[in-house]
C-alpha positions in Angstrom: -44.5 156.6 194.8 -43.2 155.9 191.4 -44.4 153.1 189.2 -42.8 152.1 186.0 -43.4 149.6 183.1 -40.8 148.4 180.8 -40.7 145.8 178.1 -37.1 144.7 178.5 -37.0 142.3 175.5 -34.8 139.7 177.0 -34.0 140.4 180.6 -30.6 138.5 180.8 -29.3 139.9 177.5 -30.1 143.4 178.6 -29.5 143.0 182.3 -26.9 145.7 182.5 -29.3 148.1 180.7 -31.9 147.3 183.3 -29.7 147.7 186.3 -28.3 150.9 185.0 -31.8 152.4 184.5 -33.0 151.3 187.9 -29.8 152.7 189.6 -30.6 156.1 188.0 -34.4 156.3 188.1 -35.1 154.5 191.3 -38.7 153.5 190.6 -40.5 152.0 193.6 -42.4 149.5 191.5 -41.5 148.1 188.2 -43.6 145.9 185.8 -41.5 144.1 183.3 -42.6 142.3 180.0 -40.9 140.0 177.4 -38.5 138.4 179.9 -37.7 135.6 177.4 -36.3 133.6 180.2 -37.4 130.4 182.0 -38.5 130.5 185.6 -35.1 129.5 186.9 -33.2 131.9 184.7 -34.6 135.1 186.3 -31.7 137.4 187.7 -33.1 137.7 191.2 -29.7 138.0 192.8 -28.6 140.8 190.6 -31.8 142.8 191.3 -31.8 142.1 195.0 -28.2 143.6 195.2 -30.0 146.9 193.9 -32.6 146.6 196.7 -35.4 145.0 194.5 -37.5 141.9 195.3 -39.5 140.4 192.6 -42.2 138.0 191.6 -42.1 136.6 187.9 -43.6 134.2 185.6 -41.0 132.9 183.1 -41.3 131.2 179.8 -38.7 129.7 177.7 -37.6 131.9 174.7 -40.7 134.1 174.8 -43.1 136.2 176.7 -42.4 136.4 180.6 -43.6 139.0 183.0 -42.5 140.3 186.4 -43.1 142.8 189.1 -40.2 144.4 191.2 -40.5 146.3 194.3 -37.8 148.5 196.0 -37.1 147.6 199.6 -40.1 145.3 199.9 -41.3 142.0 198.6 -44.3 142.1 196.3 -47.3 139.8 197.4 -48.2 137.5 194.5 -51.8 137.4 193.8 -52.2 135.9 190.3 -50.0 134.5 187.5 -52.6 134.2 184.9 -55.7 135.7 183.6 -59.0 133.7 184.3 -61.1 132.4 181.3 -58.8 129.8 179.7 -57.0 127.2 181.8 -55.3 125.6 178.7 -53.6 129.0 178.0 -50.1 128.8 179.5 -48.4 131.7 177.9 -46.7 133.9 180.5 -48.4 137.2 179.8 -50.0 138.3 182.9 -48.9 138.6 186.6 -50.5 140.6 189.5 -49.1 141.5 193.1 -49.9 143.7 195.9 -47.3 146.4 196.8 -47.9 148.8 199.7 -51.6 148.2 199.6 -51.9 148.6 195.7 -52.5 145.8 193.2 -50.1 146.1 190.4 -50.2 144.2 187.1 -47.6 143.5 184.5 -49.5 142.8 181.2 -48.0 141.6 178.0 -50.9 141.3 175.5 -50.2 139.6 172.2 -48.9 141.6 169.2 -51.5 139.9 166.9 -49.8 140.1 163.6 -50.3 138.9 161.0 -54.0 140.1 160.8 -56.5 138.8 160.1 -55.9 135.3 161.4 -55.4 133.1 164.4 -52.8 135.4 166.1 -55.2 138.4 165.9 -58.0 136.3 167.2 -55.9 135.3 170.1 -55.0 138.9 170.8 -58.7 139.9 170.9 -59.6 136.8 173.1 -56.9 137.8 175.7 -58.2 141.4 175.6 -61.7 140.0 176.5 -60.3 138.0 179.3 -58.4 141.1 180.6 -61.6 143.0 180.5 -63.6 140.4 182.4 -61.0 140.5 185.2 -60.5 144.3 185.3 -64.4 144.8 185.6 -64.2 142.7 188.7 -61.4 144.8 190.1 -63.3 147.9 189.4 -66.4 146.5 191.0 -64.5 145.5 194.1 -63.2 149.0 194.5 -59.6 147.8 194.6 -56.8 150.4 194.1 -55.2 149.1 191.0 -52.3 150.2 188.6 -53.2 148.2 185.4 -49.9 148.4 183.6 -47.9 146.7 180.9 -47.3 146.4 177.1 -50.9 146.3 175.8 -49.5 146.1 172.1 -52.3 148.7 171.1 -51.9 152.2 169.7 -55.0 153.7 171.2 -55.5 156.6 168.9 -53.9 158.2 165.9 -51.9 160.7 168.0 -50.2 157.7 169.5 -48.1 156.9 166.4 -45.9 158.8 164.0 -47.6 159.9 160.8 -47.6 156.9 158.4 -49.7 154.8 156.1 -47.2 151.9 156.0 -48.8 150.2 159.1 -52.4 150.4 158.1 -52.7 146.7 158.2 -50.8 146.3 161.5 -52.6 144.6 164.3 -51.5 147.3 166.7 -53.8 149.9 165.1 -56.8 147.9 163.8 -60.2 149.3 164.8 -61.0 146.3 166.9 -57.8 146.7 168.9 -58.5 150.2 169.6 -62.2 149.4 170.2 -61.2 147.0 172.8 -58.9 149.4 174.6 -61.6 152.1 174.6 -64.0 149.5 176.1 -61.5 148.8 178.8 -61.2 152.5 179.7 -65.0 152.8 179.8 -65.0 150.6 182.8 -63.7 153.5 184.8 -60.0 153.3 184.2 -57.9 156.5 183.6 -55.2 156.5 180.9 -52.6 158.2 183.2 -50.0 159.2 180.7 -52.7 160.8 178.3 -54.2 162.5 181.2 -50.9 164.2 182.1 -49.9 164.9 178.5 -53.1 165.4 176.4 -51.3 166.3 173.2 -48.0 165.4 171.6 -45.8 162.3 171.1 -45.5 159.9 174.1 -43.7 157.1 172.2 -42.7 154.2 174.2 -41.6 151.9 171.4 -39.4 152.5 168.3 -38.9 149.5 165.9 -35.2 148.4 165.3 -36.0 148.4 161.6 -36.1 151.3 159.1 -34.2 153.8 161.3 -37.2 154.2 163.5 -35.3 155.4 166.5 -32.9 158.0 164.9 -35.9 159.3 163.0 -38.0 159.3 166.2 -40.8 157.3 164.5 -42.3 155.7 167.4 -45.6 154.7 169.0 -47.3 154.3 172.4 -47.8 150.8 173.3 -47.1 150.8 177.1 -49.9 152.1 179.3 -50.9 152.9 182.9 -54.6 152.4 183.6 -55.6 153.7 187.1 -58.6 152.6 189.0 -61.0 155.5 190.2 -59.5 155.7 193.7 -56.0 156.1 192.4 -56.6 158.5 189.5 -57.0 161.5 191.9 -53.6 160.7 193.3 -51.7 161.0 189.8 -49.2 163.9 189.9 -46.6 163.2 187.3 -45.4 160.8 184.7 -43.4 160.5 181.4 -41.1 158.2 179.4 -37.4 157.7 180.1 -36.5 157.9 176.4 -32.8 157.9 176.9 -32.9 154.2 177.8 -33.9 153.3 174.3 -30.8 155.1 172.9 -28.4 153.1 175.1 -26.0 150.4 173.5 -27.9 146.9 173.4 -31.2 148.8 174.4 -34.6 147.2 174.2 -36.8 148.6 171.4 -39.1 150.0 174.2 -38.3 152.6 176.7 -39.6 152.7 180.3 -42.6 154.7 181.1 -43.5 155.8 184.4 -46.0 157.7 186.7 -45.9 159.2 190.2 -48.8 158.8 192.6 -49.2 161.0 195.7 -50.0 158.4 198.2 
């Protein structure tokens, strides 16, 4: 069973890109981020024509997350992280597919830092960790995936000093990701590919794509029962190079279920 995560960066603007990738890659479950579409603007009909049913949480102009499943309907379990009922940003959704709990996470970028945006990023991380700890304790099979907006280690970004002040690589961001892993989660892509680039994002600016100056922001964390079933994974890098492409490429893993 193949799971994918893809920050689409405006689903209606890049619908043709998304549909072309889905038709070629045929993932079974897909987590999408940055829909940038209101709830009623989600292209459910076009996705259904390809065999994908979906649950989603839209937001006007910004954010937005969704979970797609091929030839079955995801069972929606949650549309927000617990811990702050006043936070209405569409950055988390959770659904059951084939007995597995799947998330689509879009953690805040956090720039500029220091400041309120970075504080919000870390606060969301803490809320995610509280919820994820409960999932581990319950023994639920979970694919905790999405765009975490964190570069976990120096090997997950091209060699540069130009981003030393960026929120994506701050010690506090990396420490939060490490604490999340320490709950018992397995970083699936790094487990499969322990060395070398695993870029999932290339900035539109400064020729970062043609120069292959990327970073790894999109992650699959597997609960203990699923980590033993991991057998393959990678990044569909070609999608980033297509005309009108997102600045992210889809990442994927395969579980032997």
